[in-house]
FINUPA-378999 format. One record per residue (C-alpha): residue in three letters; x, y, z. Coordinates in steps of 0.25 Angstrom, whole numbers, plus 5000, padded with zeros to 4 digits. Layout:
REM residues N
<atom type="ala" c1="X" c2="Y" c3="Z"/>
...
//
This chain:
REM residues 353
<atom type="met" c1="4919" c2="5028" c3="4978"/>
<atom type="leu" c1="4908" c2="5018" c3="4983"/>
<atom type="glu" c1="4906" c2="5017" c3="4998"/>
<atom type="tyr" c1="4909" c2="5004" c3="5005"/>
<atom type="lys" c1="4898" c2="4993" c3="5004"/>
<atom type="lys" c1="4896" c2="4980" c3="5010"/>
<atom type="ser" c1="4893" c2="4974" c3="4996"/>
<atom type="asn" c1="4907" c2="4978" c3="4991"/>
<atom type="thr" c1="4913" c2="4970" c3="5002"/>
<atom type="lys" c1="4904" c2="4958" c3="5000"/>
<atom type="leu" c1="4908" c2="4958" c3="4985"/>
<atom type="phe" c1="4922" c2="4959" c3="4988"/>
<atom type="leu" c1="4922" c2="4947" c3="4997"/>
<atom type="phe" c1="4914" c2="4939" c3="4987"/>
<atom type="ile" c1="4924" c2="4941" c3="4976"/>
<atom type="phe" c1="4935" c2="4937" c3="4986"/>
<atom type="ser" c1="4928" c2="4925" c3="4990"/>
<atom type="ile" c1="4925" c2="4920" c3="4975"/>
<atom type="ile" c1="4940" c2="4922" c3="4972"/>
<atom type="phe" c1="4945" c2="4915" c3="4984"/>
<atom type="leu" c1="4935" c2="4903" c3="4982"/>
<atom type="phe" c1="4939" c2="4902" c3="4967"/>
<atom type="ser" c1="4954" c2="4902" c3="4971"/>
<atom type="ile" c1="4952" c2="4890" c3="4981"/>
<atom type="gln" c1="4948" c2="4881" c3="4969"/>
<atom type="asn" c1="4961" c2="4883" c3="4963"/>
<atom type="leu" c1="4970" c2="4877" c3="4974"/>
<atom type="ser" c1="4978" c2="4866" c3="4969"/>
<atom type="ala" c1="4989" c2="4857" c3="4973"/>
<atom type="gln" c1="5003" c2="4861" c3="4970"/>
<atom type="thr" c1="5009" c2="4852" c3="4959"/>
<atom type="glu" c1="5023" c2="4858" c3="4959"/>
<atom type="ala" c1="5034" c2="4857" c3="4970"/>
<atom type="phe" c1="5034" c2="4869" c3="4979"/>
<atom type="ser" c1="5043" c2="4873" c3="4990"/>
<atom type="pro" c1="5038" c2="4883" c3="5000"/>
<atom type="ser" c1="5047" c2="4895" c3="5003"/>
<atom type="gly" c1="5048" c2="4908" c3="5009"/>
<atom type="thr" c1="5055" c2="4921" c3="5008"/>
<atom type="pro" c1="5059" c2="4931" c3="5019"/>
<atom type="leu" c1="5056" c2="4946" c3="5017"/>
<atom type="phe" c1="5061" c2="4959" c3="5022"/>
<atom type="lys" c1="5061" c2="4974" c3="5018"/>
<atom type="val" c1="5066" c2="4986" c3="5025"/>
<atom type="tyr" c1="5064" c2="5001" c3="5023"/>
<atom type="thr" c1="5073" c2="5011" c3="5029"/>
<atom type="asn" c1="5077" c2="5026" c3="5026"/>
<atom type="tyr" c1="5085" c2="5038" c3="5030"/>
<atom type="his" c1="5078" c2="5051" c3="5027"/>
<atom type="tyr" c1="5081" c2="5066" c3="5029"/>
<atom type="glu" c1="5069" c2="5075" c3="5031"/>
<atom type="met" c1="5068" c2="5088" c3="5023"/>
<atom type="thr" c1="5055" c2="5093" c3="5029"/>
<atom type="pro" c1="5056" c2="5107" c3="5035"/>
<atom type="gly" c1="5055" c2="5105" c3="5050"/>
<atom type="ala" c1="5057" c2="5090" c3="5051"/>
<atom type="ser" c1="5061" c2="5086" c3="5065"/>
<atom type="lys" c1="5068" c2="5073" c3="5060"/>
<atom type="arg" c1="5077" c2="5076" c3="5049"/>
<atom type="ser" c1="5083" c2="5063" c3="5046"/>
<atom type="ala" c1="5081" c2="5048" c3="5050"/>
<atom type="phe" c1="5084" c2="5034" c3="5046"/>
<atom type="glu" c1="5071" c2="5025" c3="5046"/>
<atom type="leu" c1="5068" c2="5011" c3="5046"/>
<atom type="lys" c1="5054" c2="5012" c3="5039"/>
<atom type="arg" c1="5050" c2="4997" c3="5037"/>
<atom type="val" c1="5055" c2="4983" c3="5039"/>
<atom type="tyr" c1="5047" c2="4971" c3="5032"/>
<atom type="phe" c1="5050" c2="4957" c3="5034"/>
<atom type="gly" c1="5043" c2="4944" c3="5031"/>
<atom type="tyr" c1="5042" c2="4931" c3="5024"/>
<atom type="lys" c1="5035" c2="4925" c3="5012"/>
<atom type="tyr" c1="5032" c2="4910" c3="5011"/>
<atom type="gln" c1="5027" c2="4902" c3="4999"/>
<atom type="phe" c1="5019" c2="4890" c3="5004"/>
<atom type="ser" c1="5016" c2="4885" c3="4990"/>
<atom type="pro" c1="5014" c2="4891" c3="4976"/>
<atom type="asp" c1="5000" c2="4896" c3="4981"/>
<atom type="phe" c1="5002" c2="4900" c3="4995"/>
<atom type="ser" c1="5012" c2="4910" c3="5001"/>
<atom type="ala" c1="5013" c2="4919" c3="5013"/>
<atom type="arg" c1="5020" c2="4932" c3="5017"/>
<atom type="leu" c1="5023" c2="4939" c3="5030"/>
<atom type="asn" c1="5029" c2="4953" c3="5032"/>
<atom type="ile" c1="5032" c2="4961" c3="5044"/>
<atom type="asp" c1="5032" c2="4976" c3="5043"/>
<atom type="val" c1="5040" c2="4984" c3="5053"/>
<atom type="gly" c1="5039" c2="4999" c3="5052"/>
<atom type="asp" c1="5037" c2="5012" c3="5059"/>
<atom type="asn" c1="5029" c2="5011" c3="5072"/>
<atom type="lys" c1="5020" c2="5023" c3="5076"/>
<atom type="ser" c1="5019" c2="5019" c3="5090"/>
<atom type="ser" c1="5030" c2="5017" c3="5100"/>
<atom type="ser" c1="5041" c2="5008" c3="5093"/>
<atom type="ala" c1="5049" c2="5012" c3="5081"/>
<atom type="tyr" c1="5044" c2="5000" c3="5073"/>
<atom type="ala" c1="5032" c2="4991" c3="5072"/>
<atom type="ala" c1="5030" c2="4978" c3="5065"/>
<atom type="tyr" c1="5017" c2="4974" c3="5057"/>
<atom type="ile" c1="5013" c2="4961" c3="5049"/>
<atom type="lys" c1="5013" c2="4967" c3="5035"/>
<atom type="tyr" c1="5010" c2="4955" c3="5027"/>
<atom type="ala" c1="5005" c2="4941" c3="5032"/>
<atom type="tyr" c1="4997" c2="4934" c3="5021"/>
<atom type="leu" c1="4995" c2="4921" c3="5014"/>
<atom type="asn" c1="4995" c2="4921" c3="4999"/>
<atom type="trp" c1="4987" c2="4911" c3="4990"/>
<atom type="gln" c1="4990" c2="4911" c3="4975"/>
<atom type="ser" c1="4977" c2="4903" c3="4972"/>
<atom type="thr" c1="4978" c2="4904" c3="4957"/>
<atom type="gln" c1="4987" c2="4910" c3="4947"/>
<atom type="trp" c1="4977" c2="4922" c3="4947"/>
<atom type="leu" c1="4973" c2="4923" c3="4961"/>
<atom type="ala" c1="4980" c2="4925" c3="4975"/>
<atom type="phe" c1="4975" c2="4927" c3="4989"/>
<atom type="ser" c1="4982" c2="4934" c3="5001"/>
<atom type="val" c1="4977" c2="4934" c3="5015"/>
<atom type="gly" c1="4982" c2="4940" c3="5028"/>
<atom type="met" c1="4990" c2="4953" c3="5029"/>
<atom type="ile" c1="4991" c2="4955" c3="5014"/>
<atom type="glu" c1="4997" c2="4965" c3="5005"/>
<atom type="ile" c1="4987" c2="4976" c3="5001"/>
<atom type="trp" c1="4987" c2="4981" c3="4986"/>
<atom type="gln" c1="4982" c2="4995" c3="4988"/>
<atom type="his" c1="4996" c2="5001" c3="4986"/>
<atom type="lys" c1="5005" c2="4989" c3="4984"/>
<atom type="thr" c1="5006" c2="4991" c3="4969"/>
<atom type="gln" c1="5009" c2="5006" c3="4970"/>
<atom type="glu" c1="5020" c2="5003" c3="4981"/>
<atom type="ser" c1="5027" c2="4992" c3="4972"/>
<atom type="trp" c1="5027" c2="5002" c3="4960"/>
<atom type="trp" c1="5032" c2="5014" c3="4969"/>
<atom type="gly" c1="5043" c2="5004" c3="4973"/>
<atom type="his" c1="5049" c2="5012" c3="4984"/>
<atom type="arg" c1="5041" c2="5009" c3="4996"/>
<atom type="tyr" c1="5053" c2="5009" c3="5005"/>
<atom type="val" c1="5054" c2="5024" c3="5001"/>
<atom type="tyr" c1="5040" c2="5028" c3="5002"/>
<atom type="lys" c1="5026" c2="5021" c3="5003"/>
<atom type="ser" c1="5017" c2="5021" c3="4991"/>
<atom type="phe" c1="5006" c2="5031" c3="4992"/>
<atom type="gln" c1="4994" c2="5024" c3="4998"/>
<atom type="asp" c1="5003" c2="5017" c3="5008"/>
<atom type="glu" c1="5010" c2="5031" c3="5012"/>
<atom type="his" c1="4996" c2="5038" c3="5014"/>
<atom type="gly" c1="4988" c2="5027" c3="5022"/>
<atom type="met" c1="4979" c2="5023" c3="5011"/>
<atom type="ser" c1="4983" c2="5009" c3="5010"/>
<atom type="his" c1="4990" c2="4997" c3="5017"/>
<atom type="ser" c1="5000" c2="4988" c3="5012"/>
<atom type="ala" c1="4995" c2="4976" c3="5019"/>
<atom type="asp" c1="4982" c2="4972" c3="5027"/>
<atom type="leu" c1="4975" c2="4959" c3="5032"/>
<atom type="gly" c1="4966" c2="4954" c3="5021"/>
<atom type="leu" c1="4964" c2="4945" c3="5009"/>
<atom type="asn" c1="4969" c2="4948" c3="4995"/>
<atom type="ala" c1="4965" c2="4941" c3="4981"/>
<atom type="asp" c1="4975" c2="4944" c3="4970"/>
<atom type="ile" c1="4969" c2="4941" c3="4957"/>
<atom type="lys" c1="4977" c2="4940" c3="4944"/>
<atom type="leu" c1="4968" c2="4945" c3="4933"/>
<atom type="his" c1="4978" c2="4945" c3="4922"/>
<atom type="glu" c1="4993" c2="4944" c3="4921"/>
<atom type="lys" c1="4994" c2="4959" c3="4923"/>
<atom type="ala" c1="4982" c2="4962" c3="4932"/>
<atom type="his" c1="4978" c2="4958" c3="4946"/>
<atom type="leu" c1="4967" c2="4961" c3="4956"/>
<atom type="asn" c1="4968" c2="4961" c3="4971"/>
<atom type="leu" c1="4956" c2="4960" c3="4980"/>
<atom type="thr" c1="4959" c2="4962" c3="4995"/>
<atom type="val" c1="4951" c2="4962" c3="5008"/>
<atom type="ser" c1="4958" c2="4967" c3="5020"/>
<atom type="asn" c1="4956" c2="4973" c3="5033"/>
<atom type="gly" c1="4960" c2="4987" c3="5028"/>
<atom type="glu" c1="4969" c2="4992" c3="5040"/>
<atom type="gly" c1="4982" c2="4987" c3="5035"/>
<atom type="tyr" c1="4993" c2="4978" c3="5041"/>
<atom type="lys" c1="4995" c2="4987" c3="5053"/>
<atom type="lys" c1="4981" c2="4987" c3="5058"/>
<atom type="ile" c1="4970" c2="4976" c3="5061"/>
<atom type="gln" c1="4956" c2="4976" c3="5056"/>
<atom type="asp" c1="4947" c2="4987" c3="5061"/>
<atom type="asn" c1="4936" c2="4984" c3="5071"/>
<atom type="phe" c1="4925" c2="4984" c3="5060"/>
<atom type="gly" c1="4931" c2="4973" c3="5050"/>
<atom type="lys" c1="4930" c2="4982" c3="5038"/>
<atom type="leu" c1="4939" c2="4977" c3="5027"/>
<atom type="arg" c1="4946" c2="4983" c3="5015"/>
<atom type="tyr" c1="4942" c2="4978" c3="5001"/>
<atom type="ser" c1="4952" c2="4981" c3="4990"/>
<atom type="ala" c1="4954" c2="4978" c3="4975"/>
<atom type="asp" c1="4967" c2="4981" c3="4967"/>
<atom type="leu" c1="4968" c2="4979" c3="4952"/>
<atom type="glu" c1="4982" c2="4980" c3="4945"/>
<atom type="leu" c1="4986" c2="4978" c3="4931"/>
<atom type="glu" c1="4997" c2="4980" c3="4921"/>
<atom type="pro" c1="4990" c2="4983" c3="4907"/>
<atom type="val" c1="5003" c2="4985" c3="4900"/>
<atom type="lys" c1="5017" c2="4981" c3="4904"/>
<atom type="gly" c1="5023" c2="4990" c3="4915"/>
<atom type="leu" c1="5010" c2="4998" c3="4918"/>
<atom type="trp" c1="5003" c2="4994" c3="4931"/>
<atom type="ile" c1="4989" c2="4999" c3="4935"/>
<atom type="lys" c1="4982" c2="4997" c3="4949"/>
<atom type="ile" c1="4968" c2="5000" c3="4954"/>
<atom type="tyr" c1="4965" c2="4998" c3="4969"/>
<atom type="ala" c1="4952" c2="5000" c3="4977"/>
<atom type="asp" c1="4948" c2="4997" c3="4991"/>
<atom type="gln" c1="4938" c2="5000" c3="5002"/>
<atom type="met" c1="4937" c2="4998" c3="5017"/>
<atom type="gly" c1="4926" c2="5001" c3="5026"/>
<atom type="ser" c1="4926" c2="5005" c3="5041"/>
<atom type="gly" c1="4916" c2="5003" c3="5052"/>
<atom type="ala" c1="4922" c2="5014" c3="5061"/>
<atom type="ser" c1="4917" c2="5028" c3="5064"/>
<atom type="ile" c1="4923" c2="5041" c3="5069"/>
<atom type="val" c1="4919" c2="5054" c3="5075"/>
<atom type="asp" c1="4913" c2="5064" c3="5065"/>
<atom type="pro" c1="4923" c2="5075" c3="5065"/>
<atom type="ala" c1="4911" c2="5085" c3="5061"/>
<atom type="asp" c1="4903" c2="5080" c3="5073"/>
<atom type="thr" c1="4910" c2="5073" c3="5084"/>
<atom type="ser" c1="4897" c2="5068" c3="5090"/>
<atom type="lys" c1="4896" c2="5059" c3="5078"/>
<atom type="thr" c1="4903" c2="5048" c3="5071"/>
<atom type="ile" c1="4905" c2="5044" c3="5057"/>
<atom type="ala" c1="4908" c2="5031" c3="5051"/>
<atom type="leu" c1="4921" c2="5028" c3="5043"/>
<atom type="leu" c1="4918" c2="5025" c3="5029"/>
<atom type="thr" c1="4924" c2="5016" c3="5018"/>
<atom type="gln" c1="4938" c2="5019" c3="5014"/>
<atom type="gln" c1="4940" c2="5017" c3="4999"/>
<atom type="ser" c1="4953" c2="5017" c3="4991"/>
<atom type="leu" c1="4956" c2="5018" c3="4976"/>
<atom type="ser" c1="4971" c2="5017" c3="4971"/>
<atom type="thr" c1="4976" c2="5017" c3="4956"/>
<atom type="phe" c1="4990" c2="5015" c3="4951"/>
<atom type="ala" c1="4997" c2="5015" c3="4938"/>
<atom type="gly" c1="5012" c2="5012" c3="4936"/>
<atom type="tyr" c1="5021" c2="5010" c3="4924"/>
<atom type="arg" c1="5035" c2="5003" c3="4925"/>
<atom type="lys" c1="5046" c2="5000" c3="4916"/>
<atom type="lys" c1="5054" c2="4989" c3="4922"/>
<atom type="gly" c1="5068" c2="4994" c3="4925"/>
<atom type="ala" c1="5065" c2="5008" c3="4921"/>
<atom type="tyr" c1="5054" c2="5016" c3="4928"/>
<atom type="ser" c1="5041" c2="5015" c3="4935"/>
<atom type="ile" c1="5030" c2="5025" c3="4937"/>
<atom type="gly" c1="5017" c2="5024" c3="4945"/>
<atom type="ile" c1="5005" c2="5033" c3="4949"/>
<atom type="glu" c1="4994" c2="5030" c3="4959"/>
<atom type="tyr" c1="4981" c2="5037" c3="4964"/>
<atom type="asp" c1="4975" c2="5033" c3="4977"/>
<atom type="leu" c1="4961" c2="5037" c3="4983"/>
<atom type="gln" c1="4956" c2="5033" c3="4997"/>
<atom type="asn" c1="4942" c2="5038" c3="5001"/>
<atom type="lys" c1="4939" c2="5038" c3="5016"/>
<atom type="his" c1="4953" c2="5036" c3="5020"/>
<atom type="ala" c1="4953" c2="5027" c3="5033"/>
<atom type="asn" c1="4938" c2="5027" c3="5031"/>
<atom type="met" c1="4937" c2="5041" c3="5035"/>
<atom type="pro" c1="4925" c2="5049" c3="5028"/>
<atom type="gln" c1="4929" c2="5059" c3="5018"/>
<atom type="glu" c1="4944" c2="5057" c3="5019"/>
<atom type="asn" c1="4949" c2="5053" c3="5006"/>
<atom type="met" c1="4964" c2="5052" c3="5001"/>
<atom type="thr" c1="4969" c2="5052" c3="4986"/>
<atom type="gly" c1="4983" c2="5052" c3="4981"/>
<atom type="phe" c1="4993" c2="5050" c3="4969"/>
<atom type="ser" c1="5007" c2="5044" c3="4969"/>
<atom type="phe" c1="5016" c2="5045" c3="4957"/>
<atom type="phe" c1="5029" c2="5037" c3="4957"/>
<atom type="gly" c1="5040" c2="5032" c3="4948"/>
<atom type="ser" c1="5054" c2="5027" c3="4947"/>
<atom type="tyr" c1="5065" c2="5026" c3="4937"/>
<atom type="asn" c1="5076" c2="5016" c3="4937"/>
<atom type="leu" c1="5090" c2="5022" c3="4934"/>
<atom type="asn" c1="5096" c2="5008" c3="4934"/>
<atom type="ser" c1="5094" c2="4995" c3="4941"/>
<atom type="thr" c1="5098" c2="5001" c3="4955"/>
<atom type="trp" c1="5094" c2="5016" c3="4954"/>
<atom type="glu" c1="5080" c2="5022" c3="4953"/>
<atom type="leu" c1="5073" c2="5035" c3="4953"/>
<atom type="phe" c1="5059" c2="5036" c3="4959"/>
<atom type="gly" c1="5049" c2="5047" c3="4963"/>
<atom type="arg" c1="5035" c2="5049" c3="4968"/>
<atom type="phe" c1="5024" c2="5059" c3="4969"/>
<atom type="asp" c1="5012" c2="5057" c3="4978"/>
<atom type="ile" c1="4999" c2="5066" c3="4981"/>
<atom type="leu" c1="4990" c2="5063" c3="4993"/>
<atom type="gln" c1="4977" c2="5071" c3="4994"/>
<atom type="ser" c1="4965" c2="5070" c3="5003"/>
<atom type="asn" c1="4951" c2="5076" c3="5003"/>
<atom type="thr" c1="4945" c2="5088" c3="5011"/>
<atom type="ile" c1="4934" c2="5083" c3="5020"/>
<atom type="thr" c1="4921" c2="5091" c3="5020"/>
<atom type="gly" c1="4922" c2="5102" c3="5030"/>
<atom type="gln" c1="4937" c2="5102" c3="5030"/>
<atom type="thr" c1="4947" c2="5112" c3="5024"/>
<atom type="glu" c1="4958" c2="5103" c3="5021"/>
<atom type="ser" c1="4960" c2="5088" c3="5016"/>
<atom type="trp" c1="4959" c2="5078" c3="5027"/>
<atom type="asn" c1="4973" c2="5073" c3="5025"/>
<atom type="ile" c1="4979" c2="5086" c3="5023"/>
<atom type="lys" c1="4991" c2="5083" c3="5032"/>
<atom type="asn" c1="4995" c2="5072" c3="5023"/>
<atom type="asp" c1="4991" c2="5077" c3="5009"/>
<atom type="gly" c1="5002" c2="5081" c3="4999"/>
<atom type="asn" c1="5012" c2="5075" c3="4989"/>
<atom type="leu" c1="5024" c2="5067" c3="4989"/>
<atom type="ile" c1="5037" c2="5069" c3="4980"/>
<atom type="met" c1="5048" c2="5059" c3="4981"/>
<atom type="ala" c1="5060" c2="5056" c3="4972"/>
<atom type="gly" c1="5071" c2="5046" c3="4974"/>
<atom type="val" c1="5082" c2="5037" c3="4969"/>
<atom type="gln" c1="5082" c2="5022" c3="4973"/>
<atom type="tyr" c1="5094" c2="5013" c3="4973"/>
<atom type="gln" c1="5093" c2="4997" c3="4973"/>
<atom type="pro" c1="5107" c2="4991" c3="4975"/>
<atom type="val" c1="5103" c2="4977" c3="4976"/>
<atom type="lys" c1="5089" c2="4970" c3="4976"/>
<atom type="gly" c1="5082" c2="4972" c3="4989"/>
<atom type="val" c1="5089" c2="4985" c3="4992"/>
<atom type="ser" c1="5083" c2="4999" c3="4989"/>
<atom type="met" c1="5087" c2="5013" c3="4993"/>
<atom type="ala" c1="5081" c2="5027" c3="4989"/>
<atom type="leu" c1="5085" c2="5041" c3="4991"/>
<atom type="asn" c1="5073" c2="5050" c3="4990"/>
<atom type="tyr" c1="5067" c2="5063" c3="4992"/>
<atom type="arg" c1="5052" c2="5065" c3="4996"/>
<atom type="met" c1="5043" c2="5077" c3="4999"/>
<atom type="trp" c1="5029" c2="5077" c3="5004"/>
<atom type="asn" c1="5021" c2="5090" c3="5001"/>
<atom type="tyr" c1="5009" c2="5092" c3="5009"/>
<atom type="thr" c1="4996" c2="5098" c3="5003"/>
<atom type="lys" c1="4994" c2="5107" c3="5015"/>
<atom type="ala" c1="5004" c2="5119" c3="5013"/>
<atom type="ser" c1="5006" c2="5120" c3="5028"/>
<atom type="leu" c1="5012" c2="5106" c3="5030"/>
<atom type="thr" c1="5027" c2="5105" c3="5029"/>
<atom type="asp" c1="5031" c2="5096" c3="5017"/>
<atom type="lys" c1="5040" c2="5084" c3="5020"/>
<atom type="ser" c1="5052" c2="5080" c3="5012"/>
<atom type="gly" c1="5064" c2="5071" c3="5014"/>
<atom type="val" c1="5076" c2="5063" c3="5008"/>
<atom type="tyr" c1="5075" c2="5048" c3="5011"/>
<atom type="ile" c1="5085" c2="5037" c3="5008"/>
<atom type="asn" c1="5076" c2="5024" c3="5009"/>
<atom type="phe" c1="5081" c2="5010" c3="5009"/>
<atom type="glu" c1="5074" c2="4996" c3="5007"/>
<atom type="tyr" c1="5080" c2="4982" c3="5008"/>
<atom type="lys" c1="5072" c2="4970" c3="5006"/>
<atom type="leu" c1="5072" c2="4955" c3="5004"/>
//
């Protein structure tokens, strides 16, 4: 892949400016009566699980993994806003920590163009997560392995190219919603193209790049430092869905210079599907593969402690709208034979408004 260049950044920002200036010309007064309104939001993920991993110290536990709550407000047919708070696991002293997940203004400037600014949704794995459909059970591939963020501070342009095709262009800090911008002001530039060529078939291509101004101690010579390089991501996805019957999806992900580290690359596949037994019961399954490269001079891949594959199978029950529960078995098989594979049985719950 091409290395990061300032000219790429300037071109990306120039395109953004042209789109924005054009959209301003389309502002018009509302001719129809409109009544502003809002909607409260909440979502909860909880589970009980039993660990089957040999030697596991904690065999079973009830967990509250995530609580989301927020509000959406429609100021006018063109302007709306969304605020979401994310309460989840805290790796420091307290059990839980709260973060602002979304806090953005959306402007539907024309029928084919919309802007979002603030703490916005990021498109890198959003579509895959929607097709997977069981976020409360397990994260989508890129989210699970630290290759992407679901939200970030930035600006997004959603361009409707056709009734069944749209393009998202995003400029963001790149650190995600739990961190502030780095000391060097390097931004993340991304493009996401999605289309439905035939009914039920969805195709997605995503790419981004993010530079870094930092440097680290050279592990080969501690008297020297080496500059961190531009991280580049490529993601492709294809899914097919027959409404009310079944859905399948496959994604391939590549991230060169993960976390801007020289030579450290990650790749992976995720295959998943679901089959509806009836309106309330569903079978689902998933198979993931995570791989990393071996750095020059090393004998093992740099991420060998995490490389491996996931096998998951389960059944979901949805008694009423907004309530889901799933009994599932999962196993993580490590690539490195000396590591102990992990497995367990989970009962996951989601309830949302």
